[in-house]
N, C-alpha and C positions, 0 to 999 in steps of 0.2 A: 384656426381661430379658437381660442378657449372661451367656452360659454360659462364655465364655473372656475373660479380661482380662489384657493385658500392659502393663506400665508401665516404660519405660526399660530394657527387656530387652536384655542385652548378653552376648555370649560371646566371650572372647579366647583364642586358641590360642597355642602356642609361637611365638616370634618377634614377639609383640605384634600379630598379625593379628586384627583385629576381624571375625570372621565374621558376627556380628550386632551392630549398633551402635546402642544406645539406642532401640529401636523401641517405639512405642505403638500398640496396636490393640485392638479388641474384636470379639467374635463373638456375634451374637444367637442365642437358643435357637431351634432348628428351621430355621436358614438354611443355605444352601450358601455357604461363604466361600472365595473363590479367592485363593490366594497366588501371584502371577504374577511370574516373573523367570527369567533364564538360570541355567544351572548355575553354582554358585559364588556365587550372590547371597546365600545365607543361608537358603534355604527349608528344607532338610532339617535344618540345625542348629536352626532355630526349632522345628520339629516335635519334634525329640528333646528339647529343653528342656521343651516342653509335655507330652511323654510321660514325663518324669522319667528319660530315658535319658542326658541330659547335665545337669549342674548349671550354672545361670547364673553368669557371673562377677559380674554385678551386675544390679540391677533386680528386679522381681517379676512373677509370673504366677500366676493362679488358673484352674483348670479344674474345671468343675462345682461351683464354690464352694470348692474346696480349693487351698491353696497348694502349688505343685509341689515346693518344697523342704521345707516343714514337714510335709506330709501326702501323701507320694508313693504310699503304699499305697492311699489313698482315691481318688487321681487314677486309678490304674491300674484300679481296679474300675469306673470310670465311662467308660472309653474303649476303643475298638478301634483297632488300628494296622495298616495295610497298607503295607508298605515298598515301595520301588521294585522290588526283586528279588522275584520270586515265591517265597514261603516254604513251599510245599507239598512233600510227599514224593511224588515221582512213582512210587515203588515200592510205594505203598499205594493203596487205593481212596479215592474221595471220602469215603465214610462213615467210613473209618478215620481220615482226616485230621481230619475235624470232631469225631469222638469223642475223639481225643487232645487237641484244643484245649479241648473241653468239660471234660475232666479237669484240664487246666491251670488252669481257672477254678473248679475244685472244684464243678462241677455234678453232681447225682445222675444216675444212669443214665436214669431216667424223663424227666427234663427234657431230657437230651441227645438222646434219641430223638425227642422232640416237636420240639425246635429243629431237628434235622437235617431232619425232614419239612417244616417251615415254610420253612427256608432254601433247600433244593433247589428248592422251588416258586418262591420269590422270585427266584432267579437263573436260573431256567429250565434246570435240570439234572435234572429228573425223568427217571428211567430210567438215569441214569449213576451212581447212588449206589454201586454195587458193582463198577464198572469201574475198572481201574487208571488212575491219573492219567496214566501214560505214554502212554495212548491218547487223551487229551484234546487238542483243538486249543489254540492259544495263547490264544484268547479264552475258552475254557472254563476253562483254568487260572487266568486272571486273575479270572474270576467266582467260582471256588472260593476263590481267595485272599482276595477281598473277603468272601465268605461266612464264612471262618474268623474274621474280625474281628468278626463279628456274633453268634457263638454265644452269648455271655453277655448279649445285649440291652443294649449300651452306650448311654449318652446321647449320646455323641460318637464319630464315627469319623474318623480321620485317614487320608487317602489321599495318599500321597507319589508324585507322578508316576504315576498309575494306568494310563496308556495308552502309556507309553514303549515303543518297539519293536513296537507293534502296527500292522497295516495300517489304512488309512483306514476301511474298512468295519467292521472289528472295533472300532476306536476309537469309531465312531458307535454301535455296539451297546452298548459299555460305558457310554457316556453315557446311553443309555436306561435301563440298569439302575441307574445312580447316581440318576437322577431318580426312578425307581420306588421305590428304597430310601428316599430322603428323604421321599417322599409317604406311603408305606405304613407306615413305622415311626416317622415323626415324629422322625427322628434328625438331630442337627446334624452337618454334614459340613465338615471343614476339608480343602480340596483344594489341593495344590501342583501347579503345572504350568509349563512353559515354552511351551506351545501357546496362542497367542492365541485361536484359535477355541474351544478347550476352555473357557477361562475365560469367554469371551463367551456360549457356549451354556449353561453349567451354573450359573455363580455368580450368586447374588443380589447380592452385593457383592464387589469385587475390591480387594486391596491390591497395588500394584506395588512390588517390592523389587529393589534393585540395589546391589551392593557393600555389602551388610549394612544398608542404610538403606531405609526405606519412603519412596518419593518422592511417592506420591499414592494416594488410595483413594476409593472411591465405587461406585455401581452402574455396570455397563458403559455404560448410556446416559448417565449423568452424566459419566463420563470422556470419552466420545466427543464429547459436546456441549462439553466444555471446549476442544476444538480450535477450534471456531467455524467452521461452514460446511463447505466442501469442501476436498479436498487435491489440489493439482496437483503431481505428482511428475515432475521432469524431470532429465535428465542430459546434460551437454555432452560427456561422454566415456565410454568403456567401461572402461578400465583406470586405476587411480589412479596418476597421475604428477604431477610438479611442474606440468606444463602443465595437467593436469586441475584441480589445486588452484587454479591461477590463474584458470581459467575459472569455477570455482565462486565464487570471491571476487568476480570481476567481475559475475557474474550476481546475487549477493546485493546488491552495491552498486547495480546498475542498478534492481533491483526494490524496494529498501528504502523508498523514499519514495513508492511508488505507493499511492493511496488505497484500492484494492480489495484490497491485501495486508494480511492480519491479522497474519501472522507467518511466519517461515521457520526451517527446521531442516536443517542439513547432516549427511549421513551417508555416508561413503565417497565414491562417485562420483555420488551423487544429492542433489538439493535438494528438500525438501518445502516447498511454498509454500501456506500456509493462506489461503483466500479465502472470501468469502461465497457467491459463485456461480461454480462451476467452469466451467459451460458458456460463460459470457461472458468469464470471466477467461483461459481457456486461449488463445483466439486473440489476445487483447490481449498476453499474455506473449510469445507467439511473434513478434508484430509488433514489440514493443519490443526483444526480444533480437536479432532479425534486423537492425534498424536500427543496433544497436551492434556488428554483426559477430560475434555469439556464436552459434555453430552448436549446436543442440540435437539430440542423437542420438535420444533417446526422450522422450516425454511421455505422461502418463496422468492421468485425472481420476477421483477416487473419493470416496465418502463416508468420513468418518473411521472408522478401525478402532482396536482396542486396540494394534495395532502402531504406528499414528500417535501414540497417547497415549504409549507407551513411548519412541518416538523423541523426542517433544517434551520429556519430563521427564528423559531420560538422554542424549540426543544420539547414540543409536545404535539399531540394530535388533537383535532377537533372531533369530539365525540357527539353522537346524536343527542344525548341529553343536554348538551350545551345550548340547544335551542330553547331550553326552558328558561323562565325568568331568573335573573341573577341580581342579587342585591349589591349595592355599592360597597357594603361591608365585605362581601365575598371578593369583589374585585380588588379591594385594598389588601385583603389577606393574600391573594395570589400574587399581587405586585410585590409585597414585602418578602414573600417566599422566594421569588426569583432573584431579588437583589442580594 
């Protein structure tokens, strides 16, 4: 049963920039759904439409069986929303933060007290209920932030880039809490992220969005299998120059008709060569290129990752800096460059 359904969902901002461009997707009840893409791809805009914070320009969406335009109040009762920025008051205690949110959802005092006890245990913050949030670590603040979205026992929780700015160890700990949350509360989780590993580790299914469009979707394993075999990543240069571009084009031309090559995708100074067996293909590639006078600076062989999937369908990689804010002007510039 689908608990979220979007059909031709579109959002156009000033300047005719389509932040979200006629996307279709569905989310099954009880699953962790990953919405993967760089900043500016349309992830947060999509979440805000599903949360009734933004009205779609066109298309339809239902959340928990309610239309986001026709029944916004019913949608809001059914969801919890944890934005990118931590929304807690650091000058109050954890208990005070949760109590305030409980009153926002018009819960009675008895229910609030019970929910606070349950939630602090769930997010492993027992003993910190009455400590000032200013004394919490970054990971503790994020766990409390997630807890605040759970106070009213929603059917669906939206987590918008939940681990941005956290160190790798804290990020892994948050992943554990998200898994525990989904399992213990049987809640549907809609997760946006630009971290490949996060989507791979957490999501039952992933939709990859870029420049406002969903380019592909499926389970992480299905998406990686779509690559076909192994990935040989090679670079004939270090800095992107005209000479480097010429080398890449020559390399693609030389390898394009080889029977062991399933496909190729160029990105900046690297060329991803998709092959059935990387162990045997790599030395063949080196030998062929050497005979053509093409010097390869680096070469690596790996199993397909979600980054390879993103590269295959968009022609570029998601870089760490793409987690930084992106203006709609920049999105429009990237879109026009691709066309």
